[in-house]
Steps between C-alpha positions, in 0.01 A plus 500: 500500500612853422436793728329684225272212405128592523450174687659655805208743561372431844133539411448176310719293741216385721702207643561401851734716701803265499503437125452866420777605730741238360436622145560859610825411685626309192436798277677726747806278504499485122481878485791535747710254297437698182602817676824347623571368153462851360725637773229669706562495870233371729290754675504489877237282651186689599336454837173313514308829538581574135305197377205626300154463652379308195764226545427469865137428422596243236727313745205419722394148383150355530382363834554141378871561454537661844319220675714313752459249775408623849805585704736499201756775473434767238688451175657767292314560177821563316660170601856429596737787427233718335446751779464854369748618758778260386451458127768711322309546167164583651471858380727514199413762238288367219188282518356657816524857374365403159186327631379752765303811402561787735186734509284687753488327834121548531421266215340773283747573217421811299255655755544743781505371856219654701537573867272650761681837460497491120665321214858486382630765272404453136793476262309574183252761391193288555446278797260246647228724645268265691479430866568127461599239248230358280493142378755334726285318749196281523183717492249228572419613856607861461294770671562857387541737796685772316332840465628696202642841596354811347807662355819299555454222247171554324608835366829387353502545131456198273806436287403313184747260338437606138552860389197703397461623143514866412120534476453335837751727663342807337161399626629447853628860503197644321349616822751789494291668232166324538450626861560872415276466192219348705530770764495775235203346318289474818222758539342391827645421843399134464691466172810652649493269799425194289790579270734496798351184649543322163877554518532480882732198478754668275810606681705700560283813464676834510386809685371666182255214455336583833506872421333438160214298645437744786503800269266333250270403784477864599448616142202276453325617816662322791400182681356381824789493753361174640518320166712187541669559163617847605619360831688227303688773312577708806609196700778440248603865527503481880827305510688733264407836652857538623632454142276746323665832421205711390301465824306828454344370181405172670352700789285692252372177348422354843318817604285512188412131534432540874755226592571663834661202677771469233551876497557488876749215461684683226542802727764298696740535207430863404701703758835364386422583136355850537836679472547348152169620361432817303259766627224370272539153645487634855177686418361183342580307818314752720212514255464121504482479874260796509261353241504170692431683831798320654639723774864410536653795686853374467475470122343845470771651721770339291339619175478854642869491601614394150260717298536830686842593350368417152168686495626734231528204262144377564232581247186688606278195462738300722491773763120471503517119530751531786276732701196283431685187608581645842148630535345163413676323789492807730874513553566862589866554406499875541861550392433341161168684461662834579771447239245371248289817552808719461597319182161560341505868599850544352388339174191722482718808558744389225206449264370846572842646422540293187807317629349158572641198315261326258234279661610594851214733600191337662157569362220653703328164531818346643533786749144432624570125531804574722283739705241223547780265623616767745142532629483124565826519694390812693808684365432873518719680248371855464755599239399211278129582545575861407686381186200291390259786565712745296531250215122447497427874496749569219384212285130581542555873436702445185289209376792255482446121508557320829236579764233238426188477719623185668841653571338810649281280719803304622687818586210658691434177693871466590512858636188439704636180653827670595314801647680727255239766423602627154221751458642639174500153347142441611382830351674435172344155476145628577545776241600245239200275595257788458607543139578136405263296721415275204861365497490375855357156585272460797761316707757777450247772595406305814862461605578865440187608687581284801850657519406864428171547691644480856752774425344764276226730642142406422349842505655614171242519228740397221622195696140394575415514129796276419393258774149477364639443153714216637200349685292507186769330296555233762128427531468474120784251475425314824496161326873548414606519865682218670482443880806717541328771296187465715707554814657820355157627392352424843780691668455791258127499582559485874710818492239711319156339520443456874118501492441396136426851387806579287418241234183303586488131400876459475529259801219274370681466166823399676307243712355343182848477350625320810221249468592446133854416609403272786663200337840667467730291720853639443502881495600678819376847591437720800199299614505633859446858379230383256306321775521809722379730221207286386394435863409868535312521168315172457509304829197301411658327194566153643596349167764773444664442840485127458700541176748736666549252788570224250769727347630590844627153584779510240619834642529402868862394470603849375276708727654767715358602838310791349335261251370275775357801682334638186347163408340426834391861539329493162332162552371614841303777322323261264220251539716214370626249760722197449678329791757352264620847402519616862702200614734522200565866571558427872737216419715698258494808723622286790800397290580868439416621847853631560464735200189675637503817699291505819246732338459280190471184708224656718316614186528153354364332816212748520394435140529121550278523809237684291517234230459210746243665730421316816676186383837666465601514864746212491657624172531852633665376820744288303591797276559719800743249639695521172519877519833649399713645781487872563845658509566801718855626483626164389313311774183294486209640695358213705244724671418871512730538797775246453772433240660170404827439318484497116358206317831388348659422838657171598287413804760308688526592865280802436770681306651493158610709212311607194536271205669679208317523172640413164670835439608579856 
């Protein structure tokens, strides 16, 4: 036998242990003799630990060969002189090394070894990606207890063996142009959302894909913020807010779509980016939060800090949007408002001198919009009000475009709210109304009348003629009034027509208009003043006050103490009674008890007692227990003769210090 003979392979030699071993020893001796004949020195004998595992298994003979008599001494399987420790040619180079395949020790050649902490490092580009080997064991009694993970293995991309054709590859990437085309072709919100859902599984989507779908959704009219498809889009954007560079534009989209929760989450990444934005982007950021009614004082303070030095580079329309944004969320940043007012006055002065850069001077309508924002913020700027009044007088005298009826109404109303009595402005406006009353809508006349009537004298014959002309126009176009217009007209009427003699039948017409708008559920107006006015003119109209009480419930959250007092005082003068209204007013007034003065709280309790009659004893007592504290020199009056420490005192041991407020 030759060492290289295929007959020496150990697999087919299924003989008994002794015969197999004798053949193997003979082949080893033959190999050693050949090596000596060629002049190759013998390799040193290897210890028995070097014997391959495969040979050790083959040496073990069947049980019939190993059988021996009881008590007999064990015999060596290798026979006399064949011990692996003593045989000189046991591990010679040659047959042993040729017939043993060295591979992975785990018995899985070509696959990664998996451990509890992971698998071995892959040597190639692709690797075995399953949690266990498939097809190696008997599956007859197998029970599957494995739960597939959501992302680790099921989301690994499938790698096909054959290569795709050009047309297949082109079709797989066709969503790059099919998705934008579908979004652009959509004309309804449902079509826009369905176009996105159709390609929802295509990844990776870039930021401009999300911006395209949000912008198109706004262009076609917006969508319900609770729609699951819109939430699906915004949920994918949620995780990349920190990567988006143009956050102001995204904030605008969120505000227009009313996605307030995502806008609030996005505000976490805005402060660190504000210093990189242009003035236009800073204004857009404030405008987005203002239109969403999201009051983030830190964001607005940071925007003011970065935009103040750059107000000269802001356009007039952006200045208006900036003021309106702060007014919408009631953030009174007086430093920014002062500089904004000064900037507008400087531009108006430059325009008057003919030195203003192109497109830098604000229009009269923009000036009135800023004045309206100042009025909402209670920011009294007399120089700015004087500027607006002078501009209105000059433009009306010279017949230049700008002072529209709505703009004049806004300016007069803003001055009235700020208690800035611009008598010259009011006289100019009334003079213009007397000659051009046909240009003024009924709502504008009502707003101007409500602002002008408390200030100008009523005994002037010319002014009374203008007032009657305004009443006649409002009564003729009564069906054009909204609830806000009805409230202005009622206030105008209350200042002049105390007993219904100035213009008879005017209050009945307004009452009929309120009944026509009884199903209006969203508009807010000065309902407390309207109830008080109608209670003195038509207290027997139960249907009217029932409608007004229905409207009142949506205003309770924004009522001020004077509104509570006016409402209960007006209802106490009528014949209409509703316990639900009384308890609602008492509940909300109790929440705002700390905002009431002692006089207002006593007036409120007195009116509630009249409304409840004999049954209101318990409610009246409960309201008196919630009475606001009366402060006298910084101390709370516990009784007419004694003083107690202030309310904000730490009552520990009878003494304590006053708690500081936010700005102290």
